[in-house]
C-alpha positions in Angstrom: 10.7 11.0 -19.8 12.3 13.7 -17.9 12.8 13.3 -14.2 14.9 14.0 -11.2 15.6 12.8 -7.8 15.4 15.5 -5.1 16.4 15.5 -1.3 13.6 14.5 1.0 11.8 16.9 3.2 13.2 17.0 6.9 11.6 15.0 9.6 11.3 16.0 13.2 13.8 14.3 15.5 11.2 12.0 17.2 10.0 10.7 13.7 13.5 10.6 12.2 14.6 8.3 15.0 12.0 5.9 13.8 12.7 6.1 10.1 16.5 6.2 10.0 16.6 5.2 6.2 17.8 6.8 3.1 14.8 8.8 1.5 14.4 10.6 -1.7 11.7 12.4 -3.8 11.0 11.5 -7.3 9.9 14.3 -9.5 8.8 14.4 -13.1 5.9 16.1 -14.9 3.4 14.5 -12.5 2.9 14.6 -8.9 6.1 14.1 -6.8 6.6 10.8 -4.9 8.5 10.6 -1.6 10.1 7.1 -1.0 12.5 5.1 1.0 15.4 3.7 -1.0 17.8 1.7 1.3 20.0 -1.4 1.2 21.9 -3.2 -1.5 20.9 -6.4 -3.3 17.8 -7.6 -5.3 15.1 -5.1 -5.0 11.8 -5.4 -3.2 9.1 -2.7 -3.7 6.8 -2.4 -0.6 3.6 -0.5 -1.1 1.1 0.6 1.5 -2.5 1.4 1.4 -4.9 3.9 2.9 -4.5 6.1 4.9 -0.8 5.0 5.9 2.5 5.6 4.4 6.0 4.1 4.1 6.3 4.4 7.9 4.1 1.3 8.1 6.9 -0.8 6.5 9.7 0.4 8.9 9.8 -2.9 11.0 9.9 -5.0 7.9 12.7 -2.9 6.4 14.9 -3.2 9.4 14.7 -7.0 8.9 15.2 -6.9 5.2 18.1 -4.7 4.8 20.7 -6.6 6.8 19.8 -9.7 4.6 21.1 -7.8 1.4 18.0 -6.5 0.1 17.3 -3.1 -1.7 14.0 -1.9 -0.4 12.0 0.8 -2.1 8.9 1.9 -0.1 7.0 4.8 -1.8 4.4 7.0 -0.3 1.3 7.0 -2.6 0.3 10.4 -4.0 -2.0 12.1 -1.5 -0.4 10.3 1.3 2.6 10.3 3.5 5.1 12.9 2.4 4.3 12.8 -1.3 2.5 15.5 -3.1 -1.1 16.0 -1.9 -3.3 17.3 -4.8 -6.5 19.0 -3.7 -8.9 17.4 -6.2 -10.2 14.2 -4.8 -11.0 13.1 -8.4 -7.3 12.6 -9.1 -7.3 9.5 -6.9 -8.2 6.6 -9.4 -6.7 3.2 -9.5 -5.2 3.9 -13.0 -3.7 7.2 -11.7 -1.9 5.5 -8.8 -0.7 2.6 -10.8 0.8 5.0 -13.3 2.6 6.9 -10.7 4.2 3.9 -9.3 5.1 2.6 -12.8 6.7 5.9 -13.4 8.9 5.5 -10.3 9.9 1.8 -11.1 10.8 3.0 -14.7 12.8 5.9 -13.4 14.8 3.6 -11.0 15.1 0.9 -13.7 14.3 -1.8 -11.2 14.7 -5.4 -12.6 14.0 -8.8 -11.1 11.7 -7.0 -8.8 9.8 -8.7 -6.0 6.7 -6.6 -5.2 4.6 -6.6 -1.9 1.4 -4.8 -1.5 -1.2 -4.3 1.4 -4.6 -2.7 1.2 -4.9 -0.4 -1.8 -1.1 -1.2 -2.3 -2.1 -4.6 -3.6 -4.1 -3.6 -6.6 -2.0 -0.6 -7.3 1.3 -2.5 -7.6 -0.5 -5.5 -9.3 -1.7 -3.1 -12.0 1.8 -1.6 -12.2 3.2 -5.1 -12.6 0.6 -5.9 -15.4 1.9 -2.9 -17.4 5.6 -3.8 -17.0 5.5 -7.7 -16.7 9.2 -8.1 -17.4 10.4 -6.4 -14.5 8.6 -8.4 -11.8 9.8 -11.9 -10.6 7.8 -12.5 -7.5 5.0 -11.1 -5.5 3.9 -11.0 -1.8 0.2 -9.8 -0.9 -1.1 -9.1 2.6 -4.7 -8.1 3.5 -5.7 -6.8 0.2 -7.8 -7.8 -3.0 -6.9 -7.8 -6.5 -9.4 -10.4 -7.9 -12.0 -9.0 -10.2 -15.4 -9.8 -8.6 -17.9 -11.9 -10.6 -20.9 -10.5 -8.6 -21.8 -7.3 -6.9 -19.1 -6.5 -4.3 -19.9 -6.8 -0.6 -20.3 -3.3 0.8 -19.1 -2.9 4.4 -20.8 -0.3 6.8 -17.3 1.5 6.6 -17.6 2.0 3.0 -21.3 2.8 3.0 -20.4 5.5 5.5 -17.6 6.9 3.2 -20.2 7.6 0.5 -22.4 9.5 2.7 -22.3 13.3 2.0 -21.4 15.8 4.6 -20.9 13.4 7.5 -18.1 11.5 5.7 -16.3 14.8 4.8 -16.7 15.8 8.5 -15.2 12.6 9.7 -12.5 12.0 7.1 -11.3 15.5 6.6 -12.3 17.8 9.5 -11.8 15.3 12.2 -9.3 13.0 10.6 -11.0 10.0 12.3 -9.8 7.3 9.8 -6.2 8.0 10.7 -7.1 8.3 14.4 -8.8 5.0 14.5 -6.2 2.7 12.9 -5.9 0.8 16.0 -9.5 -0.3 16.0 -8.8 -2.7 13.0 -5.9 -4.4 14.7 -5.7 -7.8 16.2 -3.7 -6.4 19.0 -4.9 -2.7 19.4 -1.8 -1.9 21.4 0.2 -2.4 18.3 -0.8 1.1 17.2 -0.5 3.1 20.2 0.0 6.7 21.0 3.5 7.0 19.3 2.4 5.2 16.1 -0.7 7.4 15.9 1.4 10.4 16.1 3.5 9.2 13.2 0.4 8.3 11.1 -1.1 11.6 11.8 2.1 13.7 10.9 1.4 14.0 7.1 -1.9 15.3 7.6 -1.5 18.6 9.6 -3.9 20.7 7.3 -7.4 20.1 6.2 -6.3 20.5 2.6 -3.9 17.7 3.0 -6.7 15.1 3.7 -8.4 14.6 0.3 -6.7 11.2 -0.3 -8.1 9.2 2.8 -11.7 9.9 1.8 -11.2 9.6 -2.0 -9.6 6.2 -1.7 -12.3 5.0 0.7 -14.9 6.1 -1.9 -12.8 4.3 -4.6 -13.5 0.9 -3.2 -16.0 -0.7 -5.8 -19.5 -0.9 -4.5 -21.1 -2.2 -7.7 -19.9 -3.9 -10.9 -20.1 -0.7 -12.8 -17.5 0.9 -10.6 -14.9 2.6 -12.8 -12.0 1.1 -10.7 -12.9 -2.4 -11.9 -12.0 -1.7 -15.4 -8.4 -1.1 -14.2 -8.6 -3.8 -11.7 -9.2 -6.3 -14.6 -5.6 -5.7 -15.6 -4.5 -7.0 -12.2 -6.7 -9.9 -12.3 -5.4 -10.9 -15.7 -1.8 -10.5 -14.7 -2.2 -12.5 -11.6 -3.9 -15.5 -13.5 -1.0 -15.7 -15.9 2.0 -14.8 -13.5 4.3 -17.6 -13.4 6.7 -16.3 -10.6 6.6 -17.2 -6.8 3.7 -15.7 -4.9 3.2 -15.7 -1.1 0.1 -14.5 0.8 0.6 -13.4 4.5 -2.8 -12.5 6.2 -4.0 -10.9 9.4 -7.2 -12.9 9.9 -8.6 -10.7 12.6 -8.9 -7.9 10.1 -12.5 -6.7 10.0 -12.0 -5.0 6.6 -10.2 -7.4 4.4 -9.6 -10.6 6.5 -12.2 -12.5 4.5 -10.7 -11.6 1.1 -8.0 -14.2 1.7 -10.4 -16.8 0.1 -10.7 -14.9 -3.1 -6.8 -14.4 -3.2 -6.4 -18.1 -2.6 -8.6 -18.8 -5.6 -6.6 -16.3 -7.7 -3.2 -17.8 -6.6 -3.9 -21.3 -6.0 -0.3 -22.4 -5.7 0.8 -19.6 -3.4 2.2 -20.3 0.0 -0.1 -19.0 2.6 0.7 -17.8 6.1 -2.4 -16.9 8.3 -1.9 -14.9 11.5 -4.0 -13.5 14.4 -3.0 -9.9 13.2 -5.5 -7.3 12.0 -5.5 -5.1 9.0 -2.1 -3.4 9.4 -0.2 -6.6 10.0 3.1 -4.8 9.4 2.8 -3.4 12.9 1.9 -6.9 14.5 3.8 -9.5 12.5 6.6 -7.9 10.6 8.8 -11.0 10.9 6.2 -13.1 9.0 6.0 -10.5 6.1 9.8 -10.2 6.1 10.2 -14.0 5.9 7.8 -14.2 3.0 9.5 -11.5 1.0 12.9 -13.1 1.5 11.7 -16.5 0.6 10.1 -14.9 -2.6 13.4 -13.1 -3.4 15.4 -16.3 -3.1 12.8 -18.6 -4.5 
């Protein structure tokens, strides 16, 4: 595979102050990935979900790096500062797992601890299933990677995402998903004006906003959903994985708070930390996440 690492795009001063980490861009024949790569020591790959970017992990990164950890935090394609393809159909679980796998291979990461939240969970788990020898431990937070054995529960949010015209207006024209992140928090003040400004930064133009709606529509709504075929890889990996696993949960999350029950079934021996945080628990309980990652790295 031919690839190169390129300098990252510049950040405005107000944002650079909040993200003072080494950043790079991974470029190969596919869509380019912007990522944070900072620190020395055993590697931890931190993967966000929809509609955030590596900025979400900044508080956790500040805790991990002084503890001699190398942190790699990519932006999913379509989000953050990574490439933003115009075609929403690009955004499949298989596609995103393949892009993360390509980055991991290019960096030649070994003895890797993975951490995934929201869509970052199934994406990084599928990537782990496809390169099992590289992964030694895992931390999952407010996500779901268990293959359902009955029709998935469809939330009002995901029903809305599948409504034509109005969902396009809300997600793409008004960018309401990004503007409403605070509404799914345990403490709504954890995502205030400054944080919303940072999460809005990657989406200045209408054409940049295909991914948030596409990823919302990717959530399986029935057993025939295409994503479940790929999710099966993550489920099978999880059931056979012998390394340490920890779950850190924001129990006031209206989207994935209840999915902790299925994750406990999938990882019955996992150490579980339940908190009063909401969906984006990196903003509310970064210490708990960092502690779980460090314990997994050293376990």
